[in-house]
Each structure stands twice: as C-alpha cells, then as structure tokens.
C-alpha positions as CSV (number, residue, x, y, z in Angstrom):
1,M,0.0,0.0,0.0
2,A,3.0,2.3,0.4
3,Q,3.4,2.1,-3.4
4,L,-0.2,3.3,-3.9
5,R,0.3,6.1,-1.3
6,L,3.4,7.4,-3.1
7,D,1.5,7.9,-6.4
8,Y,-2.0,8.6,-5.0
9,Q,-2.1,12.2,-6.5
10,R,-1.2,10.8,-9.9
11,F,-4.2,8.4,-9.7
12,V,-6.4,11.3,-8.6
13,K,-5.3,13.3,-11.7
14,L,-6.4,10.3,-13.8
15,N,-9.9,10.5,-12.1
16,T,-9.2,7.1,-10.4
17,E,-10.2,6.2,-6.9
18,I,-8.2,3.6,-5.0
19,I,-10.1,1.2,-2.8
20,V,-8.3,-1.3,-0.7
21,V,-10.2,-4.3,0.8
22,G,-8.4,-6.0,3.7
23,P,-9.2,-9.2,5.6
24,E,-8.7,-7.7,9.1
25,K,-11.4,-6.9,11.6
26,T,-12.7,-3.3,11.7
27,E,-10.8,-1.9,14.6
28,P,-7.3,-3.2,13.7
29,F,-7.9,-2.2,10.1
30,R,-8.9,1.4,11.2
31,E,-5.9,1.7,13.5
32,Y,-3.5,0.7,10.6
33,W,-5.2,3.2,8.3
34,V,-4.8,6.0,10.8
35,K,-1.2,5.0,11.7
36,E,-0.1,4.9,8.1
37,N,-2.1,8.0,7.1
38,L,-3.4,6.4,4.0
39,P,-5.2,8.8,1.7
40,F,-7.4,6.3,-0.1
41,V,-10.5,4.3,0.8
42,G,-10.1,1.2,2.9
43,I,-12.7,-1.4,3.6
44,P,-12.3,-4.1,6.3
45,D,-13.6,-7.4,5.2
46,P,-13.1,-9.9,8.0
47,G,-15.8,-12.2,6.7
48,H,-14.0,-12.2,3.3
49,T,-17.3,-11.4,1.6
50,I,-15.9,-8.9,-0.9
51,Q,-12.7,-10.8,-1.4
52,D,-14.5,-14.0,-2.2
53,L,-16.9,-12.2,-4.6
54,Y,-13.9,-11.1,-6.6
55,G,-12.0,-14.5,-6.4
56,Q,-9.1,-13.5,-4.3
57,E,-7.1,-16.6,-3.4
58,V,-6.0,-17.8,0.0
59,K,-2.7,-19.7,0.2
60,P,-2.0,-20.5,3.9
61,L,1.6,-21.5,3.1
62,K,2.2,-18.1,1.5
63,L,0.9,-15.9,4.3
64,G,-2.8,-16.0,3.6
65,R,-4.6,-13.9,1.0
66,M,-2.7,-13.3,-2.2
67,P,-2.6,-9.9,-3.7
68,A,-5.4,-9.1,-6.2
69,Q,-5.6,-5.8,-8.1
70,M,-8.6,-4.8,-10.3
71,L,-9.7,-1.9,-12.4
72,I,-13.4,-1.3,-12.3
73,D,-14.8,1.4,-14.5
74,K,-17.5,3.9,-13.4
75,S,-20.2,1.7,-14.9
76,G,-19.1,-1.2,-12.7
77,M,-17.5,-3.2,-15.5
78,L,-14.4,-5.1,-14.5
79,R,-11.7,-4.0,-17.0
80,Y,-8.5,-5.6,-15.6
81,V,-7.6,-8.3,-13.0
82,H,-4.3,-9.3,-11.7
83,Y,-4.1,-12.2,-9.1
84,G,-0.7,-12.4,-7.5
85,N,1.1,-15.7,-6.9
86,S,3.1,-14.3,-4.0
87,M,3.0,-11.2,-1.7
88,A,5.5,-9.6,-4.0
89,D,3.6,-10.2,-7.2
90,I,2.0,-6.8,-7.6
91,P,1.9,-4.7,-10.8
92,S,3.7,-1.4,-10.6
93,N,1.7,1.8,-10.4
94,D,3.0,2.7,-13.8
95,E,1.6,-0.5,-15.3
96,I,-1.8,0.3,-13.7
97,M,-1.7,3.9,-14.9
98,H,-0.9,2.8,-18.4
99,L,-4.0,0.6,-18.4
100,I,-6.1,3.5,-17.1
101,T,-5.0,5.8,-19.9
102,F,-5.1,3.2,-22.6
C-alpha cells in the first residue's frame, strides 16, 4: 500500500479512486489506516465477503490472501484483474496507470 500512497495524487489526476479491501477486523484495520495516514478508501472485510466475490485466493503456506488488483470502471465493468502468486507479485503503479490511460 505504500506504493499506492506514493502515487496517489497521480491516480487522482487520472480521475481514479483507489479502494483497498483488507481481511482484518474493523478496529485493527482502522488503526492501521490512521497510523499509516493512508489517503485512499479502505474497507475491512473480516468475513471475506468482498474478497471471495472477486475471487481473491487464499494460500496458507504463502501468508494467507494473495494480492489481487482490479480496475473497475464507473459503470461497474471489471476491466482488468491481476491475481498475484506471492505477496511480492503486484503490478507497478506505472503499469496500472498505463491501463487507465489506454
């Protein structure tokens, strides 16, 4: 999420909102958001309802939920999905921004 925070204003200029869904319970999630001063929207999802809806994988031997990044347009259409195979498997902000402007 630090990567997203660094380029947040660039996403804003592209008329793009970042929404992060996390598996934590509400209070620990909120505390993390405040501590890290994250400028984008965060949604705690301890029941994994949203994460399961979008097919985010769980791999217990690889620290739990794998990264998943999606671009959803204003009409609600899913335009891009990347399911990571490890915690480090995350597209760069530049890759995502290219998709937004394409």
